[in-house]
VEXLO-540949 format. One record per residue: residue in one letter; y, z, x of N, C-alpha, C in turn. Coordinates in pm, whole numbers, plus 50000, padded with zeros to 5 digits. Each point is the difference from the previous one (the first is absolute). Example, Ala and Ser with C-alpha at 12.3 -4.5 7.8 and 13.67 -1.06 7.14 Angstrom:
BEGIN
A494315078051319501195000049911501205000050090;S501054992849965501195000650082501095007349923;
END
This chain:
BEGIN
X744624632286842500285003049864501244992649952;X500964998850082501214992749964499974985550049;X498864995250034499894986550055500384989449897;X499745002649874500314990449895501474999949966;X500775010550029501395000849963500924996450115;X499474996150110500784996950118500834987549979;X501305000950033500904988549986500374995150139;X500294986950003500324994450130501495000650032;X500825004549909501425000550026500655011449924;X501315002050022500695010749930500034997549849;X500095010749924499894999149855501244993749937;X501145000750072501224994249941500044984850009;X499144994750078499904985550010499134994649887;X500474990149939499244994349889498794992450053;X498965001149923498804992550040500234985349970;X499454992150079500124985749977499074996249885;X500594994649897499184995849886499724985150014;X499044995749923499694985850005501154992149942;X500334989750065501064991249952499344989949907;X500574998849881499474990349905500444986350049;X499034991550010500274986850055500724991349897;X500884991150045500724991149908499084990349928;X498844996950060499064991049933499505006149869;X499755013450004499535006749879501105000149892;X501255002350044501114999649903500134986049940;X499884990050083500084986249951498894996849903;X498775004550032498864997749911500215007249866;X500505012450005500245007449876501074993149915;X501044994950063501054992949925499454987349937;X499164992850073499404987749946499105003349881;X499195010450009499105003949891500815004049877;X501035008250019500845004149887500704987949939;X500464990850084500644987849949499034991649918;X498764998850046499004992349925499715006549866;X499915013249998499765007049874501164998249903;X501225000450051501164997949915500044985849943;X499634990350083499954986149952498934998649892;X498865006550019498934999249898500445006449869;X500675011350007500515006549879501034991149932;X500874993850078501014991149943499344988149932;X498984994250064499314988549940499305003749870;X499365011649997499305003949877500995003149889;X501135006050033501005002749895500624986949951;X500194990550087500534986849959499004992849911;X498715000850035498964993749919499955006649861;X500115013049995500015007049872501204995749917;X501154998850063501204995749929499824985949944;X499434991050080499774986349954498994999549884;X498955008250009499015000549892500625005149870;X500845010150011500675005249880500934989749939;X500734992950085500894989449951499204989149931;X498884996150060499134989849941499465004649865;X499575012449991499475005249874501095000449892;X501215003850037501105000049903500294985949951;X499984990450090500254986149959498884994649913;X498765003950030498884996049914500155005949861;X500435012449992500215006349870501084992849922;X501104996850067501084992749934499524986349955;X499234993250085499474986849964499085000949879;X499155010149995499115001849885500805002649873;X501045008250010500835002749883500714987449954;X500534992350092500694987749962499034989849942;X498794999650053498994990949945499665004149856;X499885012949976499735004849864501144996649906;X501245001750047501164996549918500014985049968;X499664991850100499954985549979498954996449896;X498805005950010498954997249902500435004549860;X500665011549992500475004849870501054990549944;X500924995650085501044990849953499404986649956;X499004995150074499344987649960499305001749866;X499305011249982499335002549873500985000949885;X501115006850022501045001249897500604986449971;X500244992350103500584986749983499054991049921;X498715000550032499024991849929499865004349855;X500075012949972499875004749862501234996549917;X501165000550062501234998149925500304985349970;X499474991050081500304985949978499094994149892;X500584991849917499214992849901499484987150063;X499144993149926499444987550051501064989550026;X501014999549914501064990150018500845002950123;X500195012750031500775003650118499194997850128;X498685000949990499164998450118499794985350037;X500134990949905499744985950029500894994350110;X501335002250002500804994750111499635006250135;X499665012849998499615006650124498684994250050;X499064997949908498714994450038500174985750052;X500874992349938500234986350045500615000050141;X500915009550027500605001050133498965003650106;X499045008449962498965004250094498864989950010;X500004990149915498974989750006498825002649910;X500095009749910498935002649906500174991249877;X498914995549947500034991749881499685008949881;X500854999649895499685008349883498704995449935;X499295009549943498734996949938500234992349870;X499264989749980500094991949880499175006849891;X500575001049882499315006849891498784992249953;X499944987250025498854992049958498944999350109;X500225006950109499064999750110498705007049960;X498874994050037498705005449966499325004350129;X499405011949998499315005250117498525001249967;X499174993550077498555000749981499435009950100;X499295009849948499375010150085498524996850015;X499425003250114498564998150015499245009349905;X498784996249968499205007749904499715014150052;X499975001950132499745013250057501085010149967;X501234995449974501105009149968499975004449854;X499334992549916499995002849857498885009749967;X500195007849894498995009449955498844992249941;X498805004850025498844992949947499895002449850;X499464990349930499885000949854498765007949961;X499005000650086498775007149965500195015050025;X499365008549921500115014350023499385003950134;X500475010650055499555004250132498565004849998;X499565006949891498645005149990499304993549881;X498744997750013499294995449882499915011349897;X499864996749872499995010449897498895010250020;X498884996550054498905009550019500385010750101;X500704996050105500405009650102501045009749944;X500924995249918501015008949945499385009949902;X498954996049927499365009449907499235010650078;X499434996450117499315010050083501005010150054;X501164995450040501025009050052500505009349890;X500164994849880500435008449889498955010649969;X498724996350005498925009649975500005010950107;X500154996250127500055009950107501215009249985;X501104994549953501215008049979499775010449891;X499334996149892499705009449890499075011050048;X499004996450081499065010050051500745009850092;X500904994850085500755008850090500885009649921;X500624995249892500845008849919499185010349925;X498784996549963499135009549931499525010850095;X499664996150122499505009750098501115008350062;X501144994050022501135006950063501194998949907;X500185009649909501094998849904501395001350063;X500135006450114501315001650062500494987250066;X499174989850006500384987750068501014992049919;X500215003349875500964992649918501415004650032;X500934991149993501395003650029500585007549881;X500775010250030500645007949895501504997750004;X500604999949887501444998449996500665013650017;X501295000150024500725012550020500205007849870;X499874993249888500215006949872498815008749963;X498874998750073498855008549977498964993649912;X500174987849957499004993749914498994992450081;
END
């Protein structure tokens, strides 16, 4: 009955416990070190990304300011003031007697888009639609 509770030595003597091997301690230290390095790397990457995003924002703002300043500069200068700047940049001022010939495809055609018979058919269909559906006409806000 007491076979399971039998001890091999006096009770005041401590039982020998398993000794934790130094290899396990070394492995645990290496694993914790690797985790700390990974956390450090991810926080550094996050810091770099935030810095990059802030610099992109500043660059976008400065680009917008530059475009605004260019637009203001172009609006404020008269033609006489722009001529020396254009000459310095290598642009040739436009000659007032210069003639520009455009291809015929760029010009509006002289003939009407629809033949007169087609436009009268469309007008007739429009009148029939207004007669059948009186709400199809646009109403003004004044109620007329």
